[in-house]
C-alpha positions, 0 to 999 in steps of 0.5 A: 592477510587483510585486516578488514574481514567485513564488507562495508554496510550498504548505504541508502534505502536500496533493498528496503521497503518504504515506510509509506509503502508499508502504510499503504499496504496496511490501509489497503488491506484493512480497507479490503477487509472492512469493505463490507462497511462502505464508509470504512472501505472507501476511506481506507481504500483511498488511503491505501491507494494514495499511500501506496502510490507515494510508496511506489514513487519513493521506491522507484526514485531511491531504488528500493522495493515497491512490492508492498506499495503496489499491493497497497494500491491494488488492495485499495482499489479493490476496497473502493470498488467493493464499497461503491458496488455495495452502496449502489446495490443497497441504494437500488434495492431501497 
């Protein structure tokens, strides 16, 4: 009978989300939600794209999960597009 009943804990970041990827998701989501305020939407959207991109890069390099980082990039792009469209629309009406 074996005395070692527990498997060793996995090492490294495999299977874990990157903190920067999560930050990209949060800023991208806030940017999308606040895109009706163009300055906030543009700034948070750009942060979401940048942080999400770094999170995807780190996740691929370390073998970790990249889902939230990709979502941050997508939400950041959506936030920037909505904000820019709103700015152009308001300026064209003036």
